[in-house]
Every structure is written in structure tokens, then in C-alpha cells.
PDB file of N, CA, C, O and CB in Angstrom:
ATOM      1  N   MET A   1      15.045  -4.013 -32.915  1.00  0.00           N
ATOM      2  CA  MET A   1      15.264  -4.647 -31.639  1.00  0.00           C
ATOM      3  C   MET A   1      14.048  -4.457 -30.746  1.00  0.00           C
ATOM      4  O   MET A   1      13.513  -3.354 -30.638  1.00  0.00           O
ATOM      5  CB  MET A   1      16.517  -4.091 -30.970  1.00  0.00           C
ATOM      6  N   ALA A   2      13.629  -5.507 -30.128  1.00  0.00           N
ATOM      7  CA  ALA A   2      12.456  -5.437 -29.258  1.00  0.00           C
ATOM      8  C   ALA A   2      12.830  -4.851 -27.897  1.00  0.00           C
ATOM      9  O   ALA A   2      13.888  -5.143 -27.338  1.00  0.00           O
ATOM     10  CB  ALA A   2      11.829  -6.836 -29.083  1.00  0.00           C
ATOM     11  N   HIS A   3      11.948  -4.034 -27.396  1.00  0.00           N
ATOM     12  CA  HIS A   3      12.162  -3.432 -26.075  1.00  0.00           C
ATOM     13  C   HIS A   3      11.309  -4.199 -25.068  1.00  0.00           C
ATOM     14  O   HIS A   3      10.081  -4.212 -25.164  1.00  0.00           O
ATOM     15  CB  HIS A   3      11.801  -1.894 -26.073  1.00  0.00           C
ATOM     16  N   HIS A   4      11.961  -4.830 -24.114  1.00  0.00           N
ATOM     17  CA  HIS A   4      11.253  -5.587 -23.097  1.00  0.00           C
ATOM     18  C   HIS A   4      11.149  -4.729 -21.842  1.00  0.00           C
ATOM     19  O   HIS A   4      12.151  -4.412 -21.201  1.00  0.00           O
ATOM     20  CB  HIS A   4      11.971  -6.938 -22.797  1.00  0.00           C
ATOM     21  N   SER A   5       9.941  -4.368 -21.514  1.00  0.00           N
ATOM     22  CA  SER A   5       9.742  -3.570 -20.301  1.00  0.00           C
ATOM     23  C   SER A   5       9.198  -4.464 -19.195  1.00  0.00           C
ATOM     24  O   SER A   5       8.606  -5.513 -19.452  1.00  0.00           O
ATOM     25  CB  SER A   5       8.777  -2.376 -20.567  1.00  0.00           C
ATOM     26  N   SER A   6       9.409  -4.031 -17.980  1.00  0.00           N
ATOM     27  CA  SER A   6       8.900  -4.814 -16.860  1.00  0.00           C
ATOM     28  C   SER A   6       7.401  -4.581 -16.703  1.00  0.00           C
ATOM     29  O   SER A   6       6.861  -3.568 -17.145  1.00  0.00           O
ATOM     30  CB  SER A   6       9.645  -4.453 -15.555  1.00  0.00           C
ATOM     31  N   ARG A   7       6.759  -5.528 -16.075  1.00  0.00           N
ATOM     32  CA  ARG A   7       5.331  -5.453 -15.832  1.00  0.00           C
ATOM     33  C   ARG A   7       5.027  -4.369 -14.816  1.00  0.00           C
ATOM     34  O   ARG A   7       5.773  -4.239 -13.845  1.00  0.00           O
ATOM     35  CB  ARG A   7       4.793  -6.800 -15.355  1.00  0.00           C
ATOM     36  N   PRO A   8       3.970  -3.583 -14.985  1.00  0.00           N
ATOM     37  CA  PRO A   8       3.644  -2.583 -13.968  1.00  0.00           C
ATOM     38  C   PRO A   8       3.248  -3.271 -12.663  1.00  0.00           C
ATOM     39  O   PRO A   8       2.660  -4.352 -12.696  1.00  0.00           O
ATOM     40  CB  PRO A   8       2.506  -1.656 -14.457  1.00  0.00           C
ATOM     41  N   PRO A   9       3.554  -2.672 -11.530  1.00  0.00           N
ATOM     42  CA  PRO A   9       3.214  -3.303 -10.261  1.00  0.00           C
ATOM     43  C   PRO A   9       1.707  -3.408 -10.071  1.00  0.00           C
ATOM     44  O   PRO A   9       0.955  -2.555 -10.542  1.00  0.00           O
ATOM     45  CB  PRO A   9       3.828  -2.528  -9.109  1.00  0.00           C
ATOM     46  N   THR A  10       1.276  -4.439  -9.391  1.00  0.00           N
ATOM     47  CA  THR A  10      -0.132  -4.666  -9.123  1.00  0.00           C
ATOM     48  C   THR A  10      -0.566  -3.824  -7.931  1.00  0.00           C
ATOM     49  O   THR A  10       0.108  -3.812  -6.900  1.00  0.00           O
ATOM     50  CB  THR A  10      -0.409  -6.161  -8.868  1.00  0.00           C
ATOM     51  N   ILE A  11      -1.670  -3.133  -8.064  1.00  0.00           N
ATOM     52  CA  ILE A  11      -2.179  -2.296  -6.980  1.00  0.00           C
ATOM     53  C   ILE A  11      -2.754  -3.191  -5.886  1.00  0.00           C
ATOM     54  O   ILE A  11      -3.445  -4.171  -6.163  1.00  0.00           O
ATOM     55  CB  ILE A  11      -3.257  -1.298  -7.501  1.00  0.00           C
ATOM     56  N   CYS A  12      -2.454  -2.836  -4.649  1.00  0.00           N
ATOM     57  CA  CYS A  12      -2.924  -3.607  -3.492  1.00  0.00           C
ATOM     58  C   CYS A  12      -4.453  -3.590  -3.438  1.00  0.00           C
ATOM     59  O   CYS A  12      -5.048  -2.513  -3.468  1.00  0.00           O
ATOM     60  CB  CYS A  12      -2.329  -3.038  -2.173  1.00  0.00           C
ATOM     61  N   PRO A  13      -5.105  -4.755  -3.360  1.00  0.00           N
ATOM     62  CA  PRO A  13      -6.569  -4.788  -3.323  1.00  0.00           C
ATOM     63  C   PRO A  13      -7.156  -4.307  -1.992  1.00  0.00           C
ATOM     64  O   PRO A  13      -8.327  -3.934  -1.932  1.00  0.00           O
ATOM     65  CB  PRO A  13      -7.049  -6.189  -3.602  1.00  0.00           C
ATOM     66  N   ALA A  14      -6.360  -4.314  -0.938  1.00  0.00           N
ATOM     67  CA  ALA A  14      -6.872  -3.899   0.371  1.00  0.00           C
ATOM     68  C   ALA A  14      -7.003  -2.384   0.492  1.00  0.00           C
ATOM     69  O   ALA A  14      -7.934  -1.890   1.129  1.00  0.00           O
ATOM     70  CB  ALA A  14      -5.964  -4.419   1.470  1.00  0.00           C
ATOM     71  N   CYS A  15      -6.067  -1.638  -0.120  1.00  0.00           N
ATOM     72  CA  CYS A  15      -6.072  -0.177   0.035  1.00  0.00           C
ATOM     73  C   CYS A  15      -6.251   0.562  -1.283  1.00  0.00           C
ATOM     74  O   CYS A  15      -6.312   1.791  -1.283  1.00  0.00           O
ATOM     75  CB  CYS A  15      -4.788   0.272   0.686  1.00  0.00           C
ATOM     76  N   ASP A  16      -6.338  -0.136  -2.395  1.00  0.00           N
ATOM     77  CA  ASP A  16      -6.484   0.456  -3.733  1.00  0.00           C
ATOM     78  C   ASP A  16      -5.376   1.433  -4.077  1.00  0.00           C
ATOM     79  O   ASP A  16      -5.601   2.394  -4.812  1.00  0.00           O
ATOM     80  CB  ASP A  16      -7.810   1.158  -3.842  1.00  0.00           C
ATOM     81  N   GLY A  17      -4.181   1.198  -3.552  1.00  0.00           N
ATOM     82  CA  GLY A  17      -3.037   2.031  -3.873  1.00  0.00           C
ATOM     83  C   GLY A  17      -2.816   3.203  -2.935  1.00  0.00           C
ATOM     84  O   GLY A  17      -1.775   3.857  -3.001  1.00  0.00           O
ATOM     85  N   PHE A  18      -3.783   3.483  -2.056  1.00  0.00           N
ATOM     86  CA  PHE A  18      -3.633   4.549  -1.068  1.00  0.00           C
ATOM     87  C   PHE A  18      -3.128   3.915   0.219  1.00  0.00           C
ATOM     88  O   PHE A  18      -3.909   3.620   1.123  1.00  0.00           O
ATOM     89  CB  PHE A  18      -4.984   5.319  -0.833  1.00  0.00           C
ATOM     90  N   ALA A  19      -1.824   3.709   0.296  1.00  0.00           N
ATOM     91  CA  ALA A  19      -1.243   2.888   1.350  1.00  0.00           C
ATOM     92  C   ALA A  19      -1.036   3.603   2.674  1.00  0.00           C
ATOM     93  O   ALA A  19      -1.012   2.956   3.720  1.00  0.00           O
ATOM     94  CB  ALA A  19       0.049   2.356   0.892  1.00  0.00           C
ATOM     95  N   SER A  20      -0.886   4.918   2.655  1.00  0.00           N
ATOM     96  CA  SER A  20      -0.661   5.673   3.889  1.00  0.00           C
ATOM     97  C   SER A  20      -1.670   6.808   3.978  1.00  0.00           C
ATOM     98  O   SER A  20      -1.947   7.492   2.993  1.00  0.00           O
ATOM     99  CB  SER A  20       0.790   6.225   3.949  1.00  0.00           C
ATOM    100  N   VAL A  21      -2.206   6.992   5.159  1.00  0.00           N
ATOM    101  CA  VAL A  21      -3.175   8.067   5.381  1.00  0.00           C
ATOM    102  C   VAL A  21      -2.822   8.804   6.664  1.00  0.00           C
ATOM    103  O   VAL A  21      -2.219   8.236   7.574  1.00  0.00           O
ATOM    104  CB  VAL A  21      -4.625   7.508   5.450  1.00  0.00           C
ATOM    105  N   ALA A  22      -3.200  10.065   6.726  1.00  0.00           N
ATOM    106  CA  ALA A  22      -3.043  10.851   7.945  1.00  0.00           C
ATOM    107  C   ALA A  22      -4.412  10.944   8.609  1.00  0.00           C
ATOM    108  O   ALA A  22      -5.375  11.403   7.996  1.00  0.00           O
ATOM    109  CB  ALA A  22      -2.453  12.281   7.642  1.00  0.00           C
ATOM    110  N   VAL A  23      -4.496  10.510   9.857  1.00  0.00           N
ATOM    111  CA  VAL A  23      -5.744  10.499  10.591  1.00  0.00           C
ATOM    112  C   VAL A  23      -5.696  11.595  11.645  1.00  0.00           C
ATOM    113  O   VAL A  23      -4.762  11.656  12.444  1.00  0.00           O
ATOM    114  CB  VAL A  23      -6.003   9.113  11.234  1.00  0.00           C
ATOM    115  N   THR A  24      -6.709  12.462  11.646  1.00  0.00           N
ATOM    116  CA  THR A  24      -6.778  13.535  12.627  1.00  0.00           C
ATOM    117  C   THR A  24      -7.320  12.976  13.936  1.00  0.00           C
ATOM    118  O   THR A  24      -8.344  12.293  13.953  1.00  0.00           O
ATOM    119  CB  THR A  24      -7.663  14.704  12.116  1.00  0.00           C
ATOM    120  N   LEU A  25      -6.627  13.269  15.025  1.00  0.00           N
ATOM    121  CA  LEU A  25      -7.050  12.787  16.336  1.00  0.00           C
ATOM    122  C   LEU A  25      -8.072  13.719  16.982  1.00  0.00           C
ATOM    123  O   LEU A  25      -8.680  13.361  17.991  1.00  0.00           O
ATOM    124  CB  LEU A  25      -5.843  12.632  17.249  1.00  0.00           C
ATOM    125  N   GLY A  26      -8.265  14.879  16.428  1.00  0.00           N
ATOM    126  CA  GLY A  26      -9.197  15.854  16.981  1.00  0.00           C
ATOM    127  C   GLY A  26      -8.464  16.803  17.908  1.00  0.00           C
ATOM    128  O   GLY A  26      -7.554  16.404  18.636  1.00  0.00           O
ATOM    129  N   GLY A  27      -8.863  18.045  17.876  1.00  0.00           N
ATOM    130  CA  GLY A  27      -8.223  19.035  18.715  1.00  0.00           C
ATOM    131  C   GLY A  27      -6.910  19.519  18.131  1.00  0.00           C
ATOM    132  O   GLY A  27      -6.461  19.055  17.083  1.00  0.00           O
ATOM    133  N   ARG A  28      -6.309  20.461  18.836  1.00  0.00           N
ATOM    134  CA  ARG A  28      -5.042  21.045  18.401  1.00  0.00           C
ATOM    135  C   ARG A  28      -4.075  21.075  19.570  1.00  0.00           C
ATOM    136  O   ARG A  28      -4.477  21.027  20.732  1.00  0.00           O
ATOM    137  CB  ARG A  28      -5.250  22.468  17.828  1.00  0.00           C
ATOM    138  N   ASP A  29      -2.783  21.157  19.238  1.00  0.00           N
ATOM    139  CA  ASP A  29      -1.777  21.232  20.296  1.00  0.00           C
ATOM    140  C   ASP A  29      -1.590  22.691  20.734  1.00  0.00           C
ATOM    141  O   ASP A  29      -2.355  23.564  20.324  1.00  0.00           O
ATOM    142  CB  ASP A  29      -0.427  20.628  19.813  1.00  0.00           C
ATOM    143  N   ALA A  30      -0.587  22.951  21.556  1.00  0.00           N
ATOM    144  CA  ALA A  30      -0.365  24.286  22.108  1.00  0.00           C
ATOM    145  C   ALA A  30      -0.012  25.316  21.034  1.00  0.00           C
ATOM    146  O   ALA A  30      -0.237  26.510  21.233  1.00  0.00           O
ATOM    147  CB  ALA A  30       0.737  24.234  23.143  1.00  0.00           C
ATOM    148  N   ARG A  31       0.541  24.871  19.893  1.00  0.00           N
ATOM    149  CA  ARG A  31       0.907  25.792  18.814  1.00  0.00           C
ATOM    150  C   ARG A  31      -0.144  25.839  17.710  1.00  0.00           C
ATOM    151  O   ARG A  31       0.138  26.314  16.611  1.00  0.00           O
ATOM    152  CB  ARG A  31       2.246  25.392  18.223  1.00  0.00           C
ATOM    153  N   SER A  32      -1.331  25.362  17.984  1.00  0.00           N
ATOM    154  CA  SER A  32      -2.480  25.364  17.056  1.00  0.00           C
ATOM    155  C   SER A  32      -2.299  24.455  15.852  1.00  0.00           C
ATOM    156  O   SER A  32      -2.927  24.692  14.820  1.00  0.00           O
ATOM    157  CB  SER A  32      -2.738  26.760  16.573  1.00  0.00           C
ATOM    158  N   HIS A  33      -1.460  23.418  15.941  1.00  0.00           N
ATOM    159  CA  HIS A  33      -1.321  22.436  14.868  1.00  0.00           C
ATOM    160  C   HIS A  33      -2.279  21.281  15.116  1.00  0.00           C
ATOM    161  O   HIS A  33      -2.506  20.882  16.258  1.00  0.00           O
ATOM    162  CB  HIS A  33       0.140  21.923  14.766  1.00  0.00           C
ATOM    163  N   LEU A  34      -2.839  20.749  14.036  1.00  0.00           N
ATOM    164  CA  LEU A  34      -3.708  19.586  14.169  1.00  0.00           C
ATOM    165  C   LEU A  34      -2.901  18.379  14.631  1.00  0.00           C
ATOM    166  O   LEU A  34      -1.779  18.163  14.174  1.00  0.00           O
ATOM    167  CB  LEU A  34      -4.419  19.281  12.836  1.00  0.00           C
ATOM    168  N   ARG A  35      -3.470  17.604  15.526  1.00  0.00           N
ATOM    169  CA  ARG A  35      -2.808  16.378  15.981  1.00  0.00           C
ATOM    170  C   ARG A  35      -3.205  15.255  15.030  1.00  0.00           C
ATOM    171  O   ARG A  35      -4.385  14.923  14.917  1.00  0.00           O
ATOM    172  CB  ARG A  35      -3.195  16.026  17.470  1.00  0.00           C
ATOM    173  N   THR A  36      -2.220  14.669  14.343  1.00  0.00           N
ATOM    174  CA  THR A  36      -2.477  13.592  13.384  1.00  0.00           C
ATOM    175  C   THR A  36      -1.518  12.433  13.629  1.00  0.00           C
ATOM    176  O   THR A  36      -0.449  12.594  14.217  1.00  0.00           O
ATOM    177  CB  THR A  36      -2.339  14.108  11.932  1.00  0.00           C
ATOM    178  N   ILE A  37      -1.930  11.274  13.164  1.00  0.00           N
ATOM    179  CA  ILE A  37      -1.064  10.097  13.147  1.00  0.00           C
ATOM    180  C   ILE A  37      -1.068   9.553  11.719  1.00  0.00           C
ATOM    181  O   ILE A  37      -2.005   9.810  10.964  1.00  0.00           O
ATOM    182  CB  ILE A  37      -1.544   9.003  14.186  1.00  0.00           C
ATOM    183  N   THR A  38      -0.048   8.819  11.350  1.00  0.00           N
ATOM    184  CA  THR A  38       0.029   8.190  10.036  1.00  0.00           C
ATOM    185  C   THR A  38      -0.274   6.709  10.180  1.00  0.00           C
ATOM    186  O   THR A  38       0.313   6.021  11.015  1.00  0.00           O
ATOM    187  CB  THR A  38       1.425   8.408   9.389  1.00  0.00           C
ATOM    188  N   ALA A  39      -1.196   6.225   9.360  1.00  0.00           N
ATOM    189  CA  ALA A  39      -1.560   4.807   9.378  1.00  0.00           C
ATOM    190  C   ALA A  39      -1.186   4.187   8.036  1.00  0.00           C
ATOM    191  O   ALA A  39      -1.462   4.766   6.985  1.00  0.00           O
ATOM    192  CB  ALA A  39      -3.084   4.618   9.673  1.00  0.00           C
ATOM    193  N   HIS A  40      -0.563   3.019   8.066  1.00  0.00           N
ATOM    194  CA  HIS A  40      -0.149   2.310   6.851  1.00  0.00           C
ATOM    195  C   HIS A  40      -1.016   1.070   6.660  1.00  0.00           C
ATOM    196  O   HIS A  40      -1.496   0.479   7.627  1.00  0.00           O
ATOM    197  CB  HIS A  40       1.353   1.919   6.922  1.00  0.00           C
ATOM    198  N   CYS A  41      -1.207   0.691   5.418  1.00  0.00           N
ATOM    199  CA  CYS A  41      -1.979  -0.509   5.075  1.00  0.00           C
ATOM    200  C   CYS A  41      -1.240  -1.744   5.592  1.00  0.00           C
ATOM    201  O   CYS A  41      -0.060  -1.923   5.292  1.00  0.00           O
ATOM    202  CB  CYS A  41      -2.209  -0.608   3.529  1.00  0.00           C
ATOM    203  N   PRO A  42      -1.917  -2.597   6.365  1.00  0.00           N
ATOM    204  CA  PRO A  42      -1.247  -3.792   6.886  1.00  0.00           C
ATOM    205  C   PRO A  42      -0.979  -4.861   5.818  1.00  0.00           C
ATOM    206  O   PRO A  42      -0.101  -5.706   5.994  1.00  0.00           O
ATOM    207  CB  PRO A  42      -2.078  -4.391   7.991  1.00  0.00           C
ATOM    208  N   ALA A  43      -1.726  -4.827   4.726  1.00  0.00           N
ATOM    209  CA  ALA A  43      -1.543  -5.845   3.691  1.00  0.00           C
ATOM    210  C   ALA A  43      -0.283  -5.608   2.862  1.00  0.00           C
ATOM    211  O   ALA A  43       0.411  -6.560   2.504  1.00  0.00           O
ATOM    212  CB  ALA A  43      -2.754  -5.880   2.779  1.00  0.00           C
ATOM    213  N   CYS A  44       0.019  -4.332   2.551  1.00  0.00           N
ATOM    214  CA  CYS A  44       1.166  -4.039   1.695  1.00  0.00           C
ATOM    215  C   CYS A  44       2.275  -3.289   2.438  1.00  0.00           C
ATOM    216  O   CYS A  44       3.267  -2.897   1.823  1.00  0.00           O
ATOM    217  CB  CYS A  44       0.717  -3.229   0.494  1.00  0.00           C
ATOM    218  N   GLN A  45       2.125  -3.088   3.725  1.00  0.00           N
ATOM    219  CA  GLN A  45       3.101  -2.384   4.569  1.00  0.00           C
ATOM    220  C   GLN A  45       3.410  -0.978   4.057  1.00  0.00           C
ATOM    221  O   GLN A  45       4.545  -0.515   4.171  1.00  0.00           O
ATOM    222  CB  GLN A  45       4.390  -3.187   4.651  1.00  0.00           C
ATOM    223  N   GLY A  46       2.421  -0.302   3.500  1.00  0.00           N
ATOM    224  CA  GLY A  46       2.590   1.078   3.080  1.00  0.00           C
ATOM    225  C   GLY A  46       3.200   1.296   1.721  1.00  0.00           C
ATOM    226  O   GLY A  46       3.583   2.422   1.403  1.00  0.00           O
ATOM    227  N   THR A  47       3.308   0.264   0.900  1.00  0.00           N
ATOM    228  CA  THR A  47       3.897   0.443  -0.427  1.00  0.00           C
ATOM    229  C   THR A  47       2.852   0.738  -1.493  1.00  0.00           C
ATOM    230  O   THR A  47       3.165   1.391  -2.489  1.00  0.00           O
ATOM    231  CB  THR A  47       4.679  -0.789  -0.816  1.00  0.00           C
ATOM    232  N   GLY A  48       1.624   0.278  -1.313  1.00  0.00           N
ATOM    233  CA  GLY A  48       0.566   0.491  -2.298  1.00  0.00           C
ATOM    234  C   GLY A  48       0.524  -0.548  -3.396  1.00  0.00           C
ATOM    235  O   GLY A  48      -0.365  -0.522  -4.247  1.00  0.00           O
ATOM    236  N   THR A  49       1.476  -1.462  -3.386  1.00  0.00           N
ATOM    237  CA  THR A  49       1.508  -2.517  -4.399  1.00  0.00           C
ATOM    238  C   THR A  49       1.441  -3.881  -3.722  1.00  0.00           C
ATOM    239  O   THR A  49       1.878  -4.051  -2.584  1.00  0.00           O
ATOM    240  CB  THR A  49       2.784  -2.406  -5.274  1.00  0.00           C
ATOM    241  N   ALA A  50       0.896  -4.827  -4.433  1.00  0.00           N
ATOM    242  CA  ALA A  50       0.785  -6.190  -3.909  1.00  0.00           C
ATOM    243  C   ALA A  50       1.641  -7.113  -4.766  1.00  0.00           C
ATOM    244  O   ALA A  50       1.730  -6.944  -5.982  1.00  0.00           O
ATOM    245  CB  ALA A  50      -0.703  -6.671  -3.889  1.00  0.00           C
ATOM    246  N   ARG A  51       2.257  -8.071  -4.129  1.00  0.00           N
ATOM    247  CA  ARG A  51       3.038  -9.046  -4.882  1.00  0.00           C
ATOM    248  C   ARG A  51       2.095 -10.071  -5.484  1.00  0.00           C
ATOM    249  O   ARG A  51       1.121 -10.485  -4.854  1.00  0.00           O
ATOM    250  CB  ARG A  51       4.099  -9.733  -3.980  1.00  0.00           C
ATOM    251  N   THR A  52       2.393 -10.474  -6.704  1.00  0.00           N
ATOM    252  CA  THR A  52       1.584 -11.495  -7.346  1.00  0.00           C
ATOM    253  C   THR A  52       2.099 -12.856  -6.934  1.00  0.00           C
ATOM    254  O   THR A  52       3.304 -13.079  -6.816  1.00  0.00           O
ATOM    255  CB  THR A  52       1.600 -11.339  -8.882  1.00  0.00           C
ATOM    256  N   ARG A  53       1.173 -13.749  -6.722  1.00  0.00           N
ATOM    257  CA  ARG A  53       1.547 -15.117  -6.346  1.00  0.00           C
ATOM    258  C   ARG A  53       1.483 -15.990  -7.588  1.00  0.00           C
ATOM    259  O   ARG A  53       0.484 -16.014  -8.308  1.00  0.00           O
ATOM    260  CB  ARG A  53       0.612 -15.679  -5.218  1.00  0.00           C
ATOM    261  N   ARG A  54       2.552 -16.692  -7.814  1.00  0.00           N
ATOM    262  CA  ARG A  54       2.592 -17.597  -8.961  1.00  0.00           C
ATOM    263  C   ARG A  54       2.652 -19.024  -8.462  1.00  0.00           C
ATOM    264  O   ARG A  54       3.412 -19.349  -7.550  1.00  0.00           O
ATOM    265  CB  ARG A  54       3.799 -17.288  -9.881  1.00  0.00           C
ATOM    266  N   ASN A  55       1.855 -19.858  -9.062  1.00  0.00           N
ATOM    267  CA  ASN A  55       1.846 -21.266  -8.702  1.00  0.00           C
ATOM    268  C   ASN A  55       2.815 -21.973  -9.629  1.00  0.00           C
ATOM    269  O   ASN A  55       2.456 -22.346 -10.746  1.00  0.00           O
ATOM    270  CB  ASN A  55       0.409 -21.883  -8.795  1.00  0.00           C
ATOM    271  N   ARG A  56       4.025 -22.154  -9.173  1.00  0.00           N
ATOM    272  CA  ARG A  56       5.056 -22.767 -10.016  1.00  0.00           C
ATOM    273  C   ARG A  56       5.078 -24.289  -9.922  1.00  0.00           C
ATOM    274  O   ARG A  56       5.641 -24.960 -10.787  1.00  0.00           O
ATOM    275  CB  ARG A  56       6.411 -22.225  -9.639  1.00  0.00           C
ATOM    276  N   GLY A  57       4.469 -24.830  -8.877  1.00  0.00           N
ATOM    277  CA  GLY A  57       4.529 -26.256  -8.692  1.00  0.00           C
ATOM    278  C   GLY A  57       3.384 -27.035  -9.312  1.00  0.00           C
ATOM    279  O   GLY A  57       3.300 -28.252  -9.144  1.00  0.00           O
ATOM    280  N   GLY A  58       2.510 -26.358 -10.020  1.00  0.00           N
ATOM    281  CA  GLY A  58       1.368 -27.034 -10.591  1.00  0.00           C
ATOM    282  C   GLY A  58       0.267 -27.165  -9.560  1.00  0.00           C
ATOM    283  O   GLY A  58       0.318 -26.544  -8.498  1.00  0.00           O
ATOM    284  N   ALA A  59      -0.724 -27.971  -9.878  1.00  0.00           N
ATOM    285  CA  ALA A  59      -1.871 -28.144  -8.979  1.00  0.00           C
ATOM    286  C   ALA A  59      -1.461 -29.009  -7.790  1.00  0.00           C
ATOM    287  O   ALA A  59      -0.780 -30.025  -7.930  1.00  0.00           O
ATOM    288  CB  ALA A  59      -3.079 -28.783  -9.731  1.00  0.00           C
ATOM    289  N   ARG A  60      -1.894 -28.574  -6.643  1.00  0.00           N
ATOM    290  CA  ARG A  60      -1.625 -29.345  -5.415  1.00  0.00           C
ATOM    291  C   ARG A  60      -2.917 -29.898  -4.870  1.00  0.00           C
ATOM    292  O   ARG A  60      -3.959 -29.244  -4.911  1.00  0.00           O
ATOM    293  CB  ARG A  60      -0.924 -28.473  -4.343  1.00  0.00           C
ATOM    294  N   ALA A  61      -2.840 -31.094  -4.368  1.00  0.00           N
ATOM    295  CA  ALA A  61      -4.045 -31.747  -3.860  1.00  0.00           C
ATOM    296  C   ALA A  61      -4.278 -31.423  -2.417  1.00  0.00           C
ATOM    297  O   ALA A  61      -5.253 -31.892  -1.828  1.00  0.00           O
ATOM    298  CB  ALA A  61      -3.959 -33.238  -4.035  1.00  0.00           C
TER     299      ALA A  61
END
């Protein structure tokens, strides 16, 4: 019996799969913790994968 597996997800070309990063704002707070924010890739919304586009309608003029 043949085993049909799903296709692996395509890595987002904008972020190369690193969809979320922590950016240091500089300095520390009152408890000596670094102040950071989390930034997500706008192309893949933080998932790290890109959807493939399929042209199902054939060539369009």
C-alpha cells in the first residue's frame, strides 16, 4: 500500500522561516530586565510558512 504524505510547507521568502523576533529597546526596567518587543513577519503573519499560489484558471490575458 502506498503511503501518501502531505507536502512540506513552503518557507516564507520574506523572513526565511524566522517569523518572530525579539527586539531589544535598550536599557532596563526597574527590576533589571531587558525591555524587548516581539515583531512578526508581515508577509506570513508570524507563521514562517508561505502559501503557494496555484493558477487553476490557466493563462490569463
